[in-house]
C-alpha positions in Angstrom: -5.0 -15.1 20.8 -1.9 -15.8 23.1 1.1 -15.7 20.8 4.0 -16.2 23.1 5.0 -19.4 21.3 4.5 -18.8 17.6 4.2 -21.8 15.2 5.5 -20.4 11.9 4.7 -22.3 8.7 6.5 -22.3 5.2 6.5 -19.2 3.6 6.4 -20.9 0.4 2.7 -20.3 0.1 3.0 -16.4 0.7 0.2 -14.2 -0.8 3.3 -12.2 -2.5 6.4 -13.5 -4.1 8.4 -10.2 -4.9 10.9 -11.1 -2.0 10.8 -14.8 -2.3 14.5 -14.9 -1.4 14.0 -12.8 1.8 11.1 -15.1 3.2 12.4 -18.8 4.0 11.5 -19.5 7.8 11.8 -23.0 8.7 8.8 -25.3 7.8 7.8 -25.6 11.5 9.5 -23.7 14.5 8.0 -23.8 17.9 10.1 -21.1 19.5 9.8 -18.5 22.1 9.3 -15.0 20.7 12.8 -13.9 21.9 14.2 -16.4 19.1 13.3 -13.6 16.6 16.0 -11.3 18.1 18.8 -13.3 16.8 16.9 -15.0 13.8 16.1 -12.5 11.0 14.2 -15.3 9.0 12.1 -16.2 12.1 11.3 -12.5 12.7 10.3 -12.0 8.9 7.9 -15.1 9.4 6.2 -13.1 12.1 5.0 -10.3 9.7 4.5 -13.0 6.9 1.6 -14.3 8.8 -0.1 -11.0 8.8 0.4 -10.8 4.8 -1.0 -14.5 4.5 -4.3 -13.8 5.9 -5.2 -10.7 3.8 -8.8 -11.2 2.6 -7.9 -11.0 -1.2 -9.2 -13.8 -3.7 -8.6 -14.2 -7.3 -12.2 -15.6 -7.7 -15.1 -13.6 -7.9 -16.7 -15.0 -4.5 -19.0 -12.1 -3.1 -20.0 -11.1 -6.7 -22.2 -14.4 -6.2 -24.1 -13.0 -3.7 -25.2 -9.8 -6.0 -27.1 -9.2 -9.0 -24.0 -9.8 -11.2 -23.5 -13.4 -10.8 -24.8 -16.8 -9.4 -23.1 -19.9 -8.9 -24.2 -23.4 -10.4 -22.9 -24.9 -7.3 -25.9 -25.5 -5.0 -23.8 -25.6 -2.0 -21.8 -22.4 -2.5 -21.6 -20.5 0.7 -22.2 -17.0 -1.2 -25.4 -18.5 -3.1 -26.7 -19.5 0.3 -26.1 -16.2 1.7 -27.9 -14.3 -0.9 -30.8 -16.8 -0.7 -31.7 -16.2 2.9 -29.0 -18.0 4.9 -26.8 -14.9 6.0 -26.5 -14.9 9.8 -24.1 -13.9 12.7 -22.9 -17.5 12.9 -23.0 -18.1 9.1 -21.1 -15.3 7.5 -19.2 -15.9 4.4 -17.5 -12.3 4.5 -16.6 -12.5 8.2 -13.0 -11.3 8.7 -13.1 -11.0 12.4 -10.8 -13.8 13.6 -8.5 -13.4 10.7 -8.0 -9.8 11.0 -7.4 -10.0 14.7 -4.8 -12.7 14.7 -2.8 -10.8 11.9 -3.1 -7.6 14.1 -1.5 -9.6 16.8 1.5 -10.3 14.6 1.7 -6.7 13.5 1.8 -5.6 17.1 4.5 -8.2 17.7 6.6 -6.7 15.0 6.1 -3.0 16.3 7.1 -4.0 19.7 10.0 -6.1 18.5 11.5 -4.9 15.3 14.2 -2.8 16.8 15.4 -5.6 18.8 16.1 -8.1 15.9 19.5 -8.4 14.5 18.7 -7.7 10.8 22.4 -7.3 9.9 25.5 -8.5 12.0 27.8 -6.3 9.9 26.3 -3.1 9.1 24.4 -1.0 11.5 22.9 1.1 8.7 21.5 -1.8 7.0 20.1 -2.9 10.2 18.4 0.3 10.7 17.0 0.3 7.3 15.3 -3.1 7.8 13.9 -2.1 11.1 12.4 0.7 9.3 11.0 -1.6 6.4 9.5 -3.9 8.9 8.0 -1.2 11.3 6.5 0.4 8.2 4.9 -2.8 6.9 3.7 -3.6 10.4 1.8 -0.4 10.9 0.5 -0.3 7.3 -0.7 -4.2 7.7 -2.3 -3.2 11.2 -4.4 -0.4 9.6 -5.2 -2.6 6.6 -6.7 -5.4 8.7 -8.7 -3.0 10.9 -10.0 -1.5 7.8 -11.2 -4.9 6.5 -12.8 -5.7 9.9 -14.3 -2.3 10.0 -16.0 -2.8 6.4 -17.3 -6.3 7.2 -18.4 -5.4 10.9 -19.3 -1.7 11.3 -23.0 -0.8 12.1 -25.4 0.3 14.3 -26.4 -1.4 17.7 -29.6 0.1 17.7 -31.7 1.2 14.8 -30.8 4.9 13.8 -28.3 5.1 16.5 -24.6 5.8 16.5 -22.5 4.1 13.8 -20.2 1.9 15.6 -16.9 0.4 14.5 -14.7 -2.2 15.7 -12.4 -2.8 19.0 -9.1 -1.3 17.8 -6.1 -3.5 18.9 -3.2 -1.1 19.1 -1.1 -3.2 21.3 -0.1 -6.8 21.6 -2.9 -8.7 23.6 -1.6 -11.5 26.2 -3.2 -13.4 29.0 -3.5 -10.4 31.2 -5.2 -8.3 28.6 -8.8 -7.1 28.9 -10.7 -9.0 26.3 -14.2 -7.8 27.1 -13.8 -4.5 24.9 -16.4 -2.4 23.5 -16.6 -1.1 20.0 -15.3 2.3 19.1 -17.2 4.6 16.9 -16.9 4.3 13.3 -15.1 7.9 13.1 -12.6 6.8 15.9 -11.9 3.6 14.1 -11.5 5.6 10.7 -9.0 8.1 12.7 -6.9 5.4 14.1 -6.6 3.5 10.9 -5.4 6.5 9.0 -3.0 7.3 11.7 -1.4 3.7 11.5 -0.9 4.5 7.6 0.5 8.0 8.3 2.9 6.2 10.9 4.0 3.7 8.2 4.8 6.5 5.9 7.4 7.6 8.1 9.4 4.5 7.6 8.5 3.2 4.2 9.7 4.6 0.7 7.3 5.9 -1.7 8.2 3.0 -4.0 10.5 0.1 -3.5 13.2 0.9 -6.4 17.0 0.0 -6.4 19.2 3.0 -6.8 22.3 3.4 -8.8 23.6 6.7 -7.4 24.4 7.8 -3.8 22.7 11.1 -4.5 19.5 9.1 -4.6 19.8 7.9 -0.9 17.6 9.6 1.5 19.2 12.1 3.6 18.4 10.2 6.8 20.2 7.0 5.6 23.1 8.9 4.3 23.7 10.3 7.7 24.0 7.1 9.3 26.7 5.8 6.6 24.2 3.7 4.4 25.5 2.9 0.8 23.8 2.0 -2.3 24.2 -1.7 -1.7 22.9 -1.6 1.6 20.0 0.6 0.5 19.0 -1.8 -2.2 19.0 -4.7 0.3 16.6 -3.0 2.6 14.4 -1.2 0.0 15.3 -2.4 -3.8 13.3 -3.8 -6.4 13.1 -7.3 -4.9 10.9 -5.9 -2.1 8.1 -5.3 -4.8 4.8 -6.6 -3.7 5.2 -5.5 -0.4 3.4 -2.4 0.8 5.1 0.8 0.1 3.7 4.5 0.1 2.2 4.4 -3.5 0.0 1.5 -2.0 -0.7 3.3 1.2 -2.1 6.2 -0.9 -4.4 3.7 -2.3 -5.7 2.2 1.0 -6.5 5.8 2.1 -8.6 6.5 -1.0 -10.4 3.1 -0.4 -11.2 3.9 3.3 -12.1 7.6 2.5 -14.9 6.5 -0.4 -16.2 3.9 2.1 -16.5 6.4 4.8 -18.2 9.2 2.8 -20.9 6.9 1.3 -24.4 7.0 2.3 -24.1 4.0 4.7 -21.3 5.6 6.7 -21.6 9.4 6.1 -23.4 10.1 9.4 -20.3 9.2 11.2 -18.5 12.4 10.0 -15.4 10.7 9.6 -15.0 11.8 5.9 -16.5 14.2 3.3 -16.7 13.4 -0.4 -14.5 16.5 -0.8 -11.8 14.6 1.3 -12.3 11.4 -0.3 -11.8 13.1 -3.9 -8.6 14.6 -2.4 -7.0 11.5 -1.1 -8.0 9.6 -4.5 -6.2 12.3 -6.6 -3.3 12.2 -4.3 -3.0 8.6 -4.8 -3.5 8.8 -8.7 -0.9 11.6 -8.8 1.6 8.8 -7.7 0.7 6.6 -10.8 0.9 9.6 -13.3 -2.7 10.9 -13.0 -5.4 10.9 -15.8 -2.7 11.4 -18.5 -1.0 8.0 -17.6 -4.1 5.8 -17.7 -3.3 2.4 -19.2 -5.2 2.2 -22.4 -5.4 -1.8 -22.3 -6.1 -1.6 -18.5 -9.6 -2.9 -18.8 -8.3 -6.3 -20.5 -4.9 -6.7 -18.7 -5.9 -9.8 -17.1 -5.7 -11.7 -20.6 -2.6 -10.0 -21.7 -0.7 -13.3 -22.1 2.4 -11.8 -23.4 2.7 -9.7 -20.2 1.5 -12.3 -17.8 4.3 -14.6 -19.5 7.1 -12.2 -18.9 6.3 -10.4 -15.9 8.9 -11.1 -13.1 8.7 -10.9 -9.4 11.1 -7.9 -9.3 9.6 -6.0 -12.3 7.9 -2.7 -12.0 4.1 -3.1 -12.6 2.3 -1.3 -15.5 0.1 1.9 -14.7 -3.0 -0.1 -14.3 -1.7 -2.4 -11.3 -1.3 -0.4 -8.0 -0.8 -3.6 -5.9 -0.4 -7.4 -6.8 0.1 -10.5 -5.2 2.7 -13.2 -6.7 2.8 -14.9 -10.0 0.7 -18.0 -9.7 1.5 -21.0 -11.9 -1.8 -22.9 -12.3 -4.6 -23.5 -14.4 -7.3 -24.2 -11.6 -9.2 -20.9 -12.2 -9.9 -22.1 -15.8 -10.9 -25.6 -14.6 -13.3 -23.9 -12.2 -15.0 -21.5 -14.6 -14.3 -22.6 -18.2 -17.4 -24.2 -19.8 -17.9 -28.0 -19.4 -17.3 -28.7 -23.0 -13.7 -27.6 -22.6 -13.4 -29.4 -19.3 -14.3 -26.8 -16.7 -16.9 -26.7 -14.3 -18.6 -23.4 -15.3 -19.0 -22.3 -11.7 -19.6 -18.6 -12.0 -22.4 -17.6 -14.2 -23.0 -13.9 -15.0 -26.6 -12.7 -14.8 -28.7 -10.9 -17.6 -28.9 -8.2 -15.1 -25.2 -7.5 -15.7 -25.4 -8.1 -19.3 -28.0 -5.6 -19.8 -25.9 -3.0 -17.9 -23.4 -2.9 -20.7 -24.4 0.0 -23.2 -24.2 -0.2 -26.8 -21.1 0.8 -28.6 -22.3 4.5 -29.1 -22.4 4.7 -25.4 -26.1 4.7 -25.0 -28.0 2.3 -22.5 -29.9 -0.6 -24.3 -33.2 0.7 -23.0 -32.8 4.4 -24.4 -34.6 5.5 -27.4 -32.4 5.3 -30.6 -29.7 3.1 -28.9 -29.8 0.7 -31.8 -30.3 -2.1 -29.5 -31.8 -5.3 -31.4 -33.3 -7.8 -29.0 -33.1 -10.4 -31.7 -29.4 -9.9 -31.8 -28.6 -8.7 -28.5 -24.9 -9.1 -28.5 -23.9 -7.0 -31.3 -23.2 -3.4 -31.6 -22.4 -3.5 -27.7 -19.8 -2.4 -25.6 -16.6 -4.3 -26.2 -16.3 -5.1 -22.5 -19.3 -7.3 -22.7 -17.7 -10.1 -24.6 -14.4 -9.5 -22.8 -16.0 -10.0 -19.4 -18.7 -12.5 -20.1 -18.8 -15.7 -22.4 -22.2 -15.2 -24.5 -23.8 -17.8 -26.7 -21.4 -18.0 -29.6 -18.1 -16.7 -27.9 -15.0 -18.6 -28.3 -12.4 -19.5 -25.5 -9.6 -21.8 -24.7 -6.4 -23.2 -26.5 -8.4 -24.2 -29.6 -11.0 -21.4 -29.6 -13.8 -23.4 -28.9 -17.3 -22.1 -29.7 -19.4 -21.9 -26.6 -23.1 -22.7 -27.4 -25.3 -21.8 -24.3 -28.6 -22.4 -26.1 -31.3 -24.4 -24.3 -31.3 -26.8 -27.2 -27.5 -27.0 -27.5 -26.2 -30.4 -28.3 -23.1 -29.4 -26.3 -22.5 -29.8 -22.4 -22.5 -25.9 -22.3 -26.3 -25.5 -22.8 -28.2 -23.9 -20.0 -29.4 -26.4 -17.2 -27.8 -29.4 -18.8 -27.9 -32.3 -16.0 -24.1 -32.4 -15.6 -23.8 -30.1 -12.7 -21.3 -27.9 -14.6 -23.5 -26.1 -17.1 -24.6 -22.4 -16.8 -27.8 -21.8 -15.0 -28.0 -18.3 -16.6 -27.0 -18.6 -20.2 -23.7 -17.3 -19.5 -20.2 -18.2 -18.5 -17.4 -16.2 -16.9 -14.8 -14.7 -19.4 -13.1 -11.9 -17.1 -9.9 -13.0 -15.1 -9.5 -16.2 -17.3 -6.7 -16.6 -19.6 -8.0 -17.7 -23.1 -5.4 -20.0 -24.0 -5.4 -22.8 -21.5 -6.1 -26.5 -22.2 -7.8 -27.8 -19.1 -7.6 -31.4 -20.4 -4.1 -31.1 -20.0 -3.3 -31.7 -16.2 0.3 -31.1 -16.6 0.3 -27.5 -18.0 0.4 -24.5 -15.9 -0.1 -20.8 -16.9 1.1 -17.7 -15.2 -1.7 -15.7 -13.4 -1.3 -12.5 -11.5 -3.7 -11.6 -8.8 -4.3 -7.9 -8.9 -5.3 -6.5 -5.5 -5.7 -2.9 -6.5 -6.2 -1.5 -9.9 -5.6 2.1 -10.9 -9.3 1.9 -12.5 -10.7 1.5 -9.1 -9.2 4.6 -7.7 -10.2 6.6 -10.8 -13.6 5.6 -10.1 -13.3 6.4 -6.3 -12.3 10.0 -7.5 -15.0 10.1 -10.1 -17.5 9.2 -7.5 -16.4 11.6 -4.8 -15.8 14.5 -7.0 -19.2 14.3 -8.6 -20.7 14.1 -5.1 -18.6 16.8 -3.7 -18.9 19.4 -6.7 -20.6 18.0 -9.6 -19.7 16.3 -13.0 -17.1 18.7 -14.2 -15.5 20.1 -11.1 -11.8 19.5 -10.8 -11.6 18.4 -7.1 -9.1 18.0 -4.6 -5.9 19.2 -6.4 -6.9 17.1 -9.3 -6.3 18.5 -13.2 -9.4 16.6 -14.2 -13.1 16.1 -13.4 -15.6 13.2 -12.7 -16.7 13.8 -16.5 -13.1 13.4 -17.8 -12.5 10.2 -15.9 -15.7 8.5 -17.1 -15.0 9.8 -20.7 -11.4 8.3 -20.6 -12.6 5.0 -19.2 -15.2 4.7 -21.9 -12.9 5.8 -24.8 -10.3 3.4 -24.0 -12.8 0.4 -24.2 -14.0 1.9 -27.6 -17.4 3.2 -26.8 -18.9 6.6 -27.4 -16.2 7.3 -29.8 -18.8 9.5 -32.0 -19.0 12.1 -29.3 -20.8 10.0 -26.5 -24.1 11.9 -26.5 -25.2 9.9 -23.5 -22.1 11.0 -21.5 -22.8 14.6 -22.3 -26.4 14.3 -21.2 -25.3 12.8 -17.8 -22.7 15.6 -17.5 -25.6 18.1 -17.2 -26.7 16.4 -13.7 -25.0 15.4 -10.7 -27.8 12.5 -10.3 -27.6 11.3 -14.0 -23.8 11.4 -13.6 -23.9 9.5 -10.4 -26.1 6.7 -11.9 -23.5 6.7 -14.9 -20.5 6.4 -12.5 -22.1 3.7 -10.5 -22.8 1.8 -13.6 -19.4 2.2 -15.0 -17.9 1.0 -11.7 -20.1 -2.0 -12.0 -18.9 -2.9 -15.6 -15.2 -2.1 -15.0 -14.7 -3.9 -11.8 -17.2 -6.8 -12.4 -16.0 -10.1 -10.8 -13.4 -8.4 -8.7 -15.3 -8.6 -5.4 -16.2 -4.9 -5.3 -20.2 -5.0 -5.9 -21.3 -6.8 -2.7 -19.5 -3.9 -0.9 -20.7 -1.2 -3.3 -24.4 -1.9 -3.2 -24.2 -1.9 0.7 -22.2 1.3 1.1 -24.6 3.0 -1.5 -27.5 1.5 0.4 -28.8 0.6 -3.1 -31.5 -2.1 -3.7 -30.2 -5.6 -2.7 -33.0 -7.8 -3.7 -33.0 -7.5 -7.6 -33.8 -11.1 -8.6 -30.8 -12.7 -10.7 -32.1 -13.3 -14.3 -30.9 -15.4 -17.3 -31.5 -16.0 -20.7 -33.0 -19.0 -22.4 -32.0 -19.3 -26.1 -34.1 -21.7 -28.6 -33.8 -22.1 -32.3 -37.2 -21.2 -34.2 -38.5 -23.1 -37.1 -36.8 -20.6 -39.7 -33.4 -21.1 -37.8 -33.4 -18.0 -36.1 -32.7 -17.7 -32.4 -35.1 -16.7 -29.9 -34.3 -15.1 -26.6 -36.4 -15.5 -23.3 -35.5 -13.6 -20.2 -35.9 -16.1 -17.3 -35.7 -15.8 -13.5 -32.9 -17.8 -12.1 -32.4 -16.8 -8.4 -34.3 -14.7 -5.9 -32.2 -12.7 -3.3 -33.5 -12.5 0.3 -31.7 -9.7 2.1 -33.2 -7.8 5.0 -32.9 -4.1 5.3 -30.6 -4.2 8.3 -28.1 -6.3 6.1 -26.4 -3.0 4.8 -24.3 -3.7 7.8 -22.9 -7.0 8.5 -22.9 -8.8 12.1 -20.2 -9.2 14.7 -19.8 -13.0 15.0 -22.1 -14.7 17.2 -19.4 -16.6 19.0 -18.0 -13.2 20.1 -21.1 -11.8 21.2 -21.8 -14.7 23.6 -18.3 -14.4 25.1 -18.2 -10.6 25.8 -20.7 -8.6 27.6 -19.3 -5.2 26.4 -19.4 -6.2 22.7 -22.7 -5.0 21.0 -24.3 -6.7 18.1 -25.5 -4.7 15.2 -29.1 -4.0 14.9 -31.2 -6.8 13.2 -28.6 -9.7 13.8 
């Protein structure tokens, strides 16, 4: 972990591109750390490394280890994880090494930002860049500790104290004590929040270019800053880096984790506090009144994707984003094979059954109108927007996808091509609908959304319901859990005749809890949330992944048979992930979580 001599790689592959013009370190620089003092590009590269290893993915990886999806690739690490191979030395969701290496870079920046010459000509500009990079370093240090905490917190003994992780709040060098004990979960929670609060002392609430000197913050006016200098340090071209609004979302994410059943015994956070932090975050984005009406399908808004620029202000649905990525690889991986895809992510029947009817009622409810012989009609519009069912169309030529067992196309279930679905369904969400995977030279704009407003709305709904019930307005918000769920369902076009099922659930905290969790499952499916949600809720993990086999009867009608596809094999202790086996072997003070 010693970083006195740093190797910096090209910033061309940065996980964010809003400040592409600011991040151009040399392709490979073997330099002493003091080189950063007179080379601002080199200094920027130090923090770039902490951004590069953030554990975000534009693929639904961890969903493949849940009841929402499976992979048709027998070697997929998440598939193996879900079917019994998860171990302390085989952990696809391990963040330990990546997080602590990133934290080293953050600590280097915290120690050295004020020594760097960011501007040779303007002291005020120099100070503003110091603040920018200090703020980002504190924010990123907290964020990497958060992800390590989520992946590795647990109890060393069954029923014992909830432990977190070692917290690295100073640069680690050869003389440091590496044999560190884990702090409690609450201690970690408090220190992470402290880092984010420290970051807020340096960062603007939002990166935004100004046009009038009256908009200059007083602390910068006092040191002689002008509009041009402020815009260099905090203007539009910094969008994509962490700012105050994004930090408010981090706080909401950590709070709902800490308040959840798996972690609540730590005493780190109550649902009341979690609701307050989520409400404060949402207030930064206009609250419930500003909920983006097409936010549930923004991933396939091709007009938006084609025209969105690096420095553009994001729409209300997007709290944090990565760069625009010009590719078609995601479609190649997941389109059905008849249109030159590999069909890797296969949604389950379990997930399909979770989508209600258009009237808002679950398909199992009496009077819902569900027809098992015509199972995809009259359903929640999100179903066909998120899942390719038999008869769906996709691709540049609107190809019809036939997933039936007796399909003559390559897309039929369990075809011997290694690319067909094994559940009877293909992924639709996150894919553009206009890609030609047979044209290797074409590229299409994709935008990785790291945090959606919808996620924080659901955090608020969950916390507010648990704190005070379905219709209470909690934490300074002007709306309730009921109001949030009604708005989410209404914008998707369901329950518009009064939503009697929602009204029924609003009479009971327990029923509303089930509805909120189901809405979270639907709205955030394939965005790498469910794996973590099931664990923090301590919900059942071993629901067998199911699919559907469709055949044609003699009269030409279709027959639907539900089939078992993949059994899950999780043990009770797996609500908490392991500390890496290699770390346990090295350090005697580092305790492993129970069961691992």
